[in-house]
C-alpha positions as CSV (number, residue, x, y, z in Angstrom):
1,X,0.0,0.0,0.0
2,X,2.8,2.4,0.9
3,X,4.4,1.7,-2.5
4,X,1.2,2.6,-4.3
5,X,1.1,5.9,-2.4
6,X,4.7,6.5,-3.3
7,X,5.7,6.5,0.4
8,X,8.1,4.5,2.6
9,X,7.9,3.3,6.1
10,X,10.1,6.3,7.1
11,X,7.3,8.6,5.8
12,X,4.8,7.1,8.2
13,X,4.8,8.3,11.8
14,X,1.4,7.0,13.0
15,X,0.4,4.0,15.0
16,X,-1.7,1.0,14.4
17,X,-4.3,-0.4,16.8
18,X,-6.5,-3.4,16.7
19,X,-9.3,-4.2,16.5
20,X,-10.0,-1.2,14.2
21,X,-13.2,0.8,14.1
22,X,-15.9,2.0,16.4
23,X,-18.5,-0.3,17.9
24,X,-21.4,0.9,15.7
25,X,-23.0,-2.5,15.4
26,X,-23.4,-4.6,12.3
27,X,-21.1,-7.3,10.8
28,X,-21.5,-6.8,7.0
29,X,-18.6,-5.4,5.1
30,X,-20.3,-2.0,4.7
31,X,-20.8,-1.7,8.4
32,X,-17.2,-2.7,9.1
33,X,-16.0,-0.1,6.6
34,X,-18.2,2.6,8.1
35,X,-16.9,1.8,11.6
36,X,-13.3,2.0,10.4
37,X,-13.8,5.2,8.5
38,X,-15.6,6.7,11.5
39,X,-12.6,6.0,13.7
40,X,-10.2,7.5,11.2
41,X,-12.3,10.6,11.0
42,X,-12.4,10.9,14.8
43,X,-8.6,10.5,15.0
44,X,-8.0,13.2,12.3
45,X,-10.2,15.6,14.3
46,X,-9.0,14.6,17.7
47,X,-12.5,13.7,18.9
48,X,-13.5,11.7,21.9
49,X,-15.9,8.8,21.6
50,X,-19.1,10.4,22.8
51,X,-22.7,9.3,22.1
52,X,-24.7,12.2,20.6
53,X,-27.8,11.3,22.6
54,X,-25.9,12.0,25.8
55,X,-24.7,15.4,24.8
56,X,-26.8,18.4,25.9
57,X,-27.3,20.8,23.0
């Protein structure tokens, strides 16, 4: 994957964690992909895992 992106291991300064994704429910591939992308989005924006129904607006 790094080769396709024209990167090397030295260009990467992140970390890996497993299992990946947020516990959104569902087991189909689309649900797993949504879960993983949701976690990526949260990491990029330094968010905390918070349920929206518990947040006072």
